[in-house]
N, C-alpha and C positions, 0 to 999 in steps of 0.2 A: 596452498590455498589458505586465505585468511578466513576468519569467522565472518567478516564483512561480505565475502563472496557468497557464503551460505545465506546470509540474511537479506541480501539485496532483493531477492524475489519476494520474501515475506514483506519487506517494506513497500514494494510496489503493490502488493495485495492490500496492505493497510491503506495506501493512498487511494486505490480504487474504491475500497470499502467506504472510506469517509467521504469521498467525492460523490458516491451514490446516495449518501444521506443528505449532503448539503454542499454548496460551493466551498472550496478550500483555497488556502493561500499558503505560501511558503513558510512564513514564521509560525503560523497556526499549526501546520503539519509538523514542524520541528518540535514544537511544544507537545503536541499529541503523541508523537512517536517517543518522546522522552518518557512519557507516562508508561509506555510499554517496554521501557528499558533500552531503547535504541538511542545512542548518542550520534546524531547525524548532523553534519555541517551543511550550510547553504550550498557550498561547493560540490557536495555529493547529491543533495536533494534536487537542485534545479536541473541538472542533466537528466535525472530520472523523470521529472515532470515533463521536460521537453521530449524525452524519448517516448513516454506514454502518449503525449500529444501527437508526435510524428506517426505513431502506429494507429492513431485514430481512436484511442481509448478515452482521451480527455480533449476538451476544447477550452481555450482560455480567452479571457477578455480583460481589458484594462478597466479598473474600477477606481474612481476618485473617492477618497475619504479625507475630508477636511482639506488639508494642504498637501496631502500625499496621494500618490497613485500606487496601486498595487495590482499585480496580475492575479486573477482569480480563475480557478479551474473547476469545471464541471464535467461529469461523466457523460459519455456519448452512448447511444444504443449499442455500438460495438463494444464499448467498455463494459456495459452491463452484461452483455453476452459472455465476454471474456471472464468477468468476475464470477458469473454463475458457473461456468465450466471449471474455473479454478477451485471454487468451493467444493465441487465434487471430488476433484483430485486431492485436495487438502484433507477432506474427510477420510478418504481412503488411506492416505499416508498416515494420518493420525491414528487410525485403527491399527495399522501395521506397526507403528512405532510403540504403541501402548498395549499390545496383546502379547501373551506368552505363546509358546509353541503349540499349545492346545487350543488357542483361540480365546482364552480367558483374558478379560481386561486386566491390564497391569498399570497401576497408577504410580508414577515415580514419586519418591519421597524427597 
């Protein structure tokens, strides 16, 4: 398994998180994810977006900007529910990853 396999779920959560804040589009997401240390290509991102849309977590529309059109994604109520549930799971995992055997917080250096 590659590191990308581990990170794909985190990337999907990033997408839902940002789509919950405002409408998102491919290039903007690629740039945002780069700020978080993810180097992701359009060939990887767009199948994720399409998959999230197929599951009903995102909905897309065509938006015209000047001479170009681009697909813009917004979160659905189902996507908000999935994101809220995922936040609980991530918080639990984060606690486990950064606690020692006695339950004391452990912050990696």
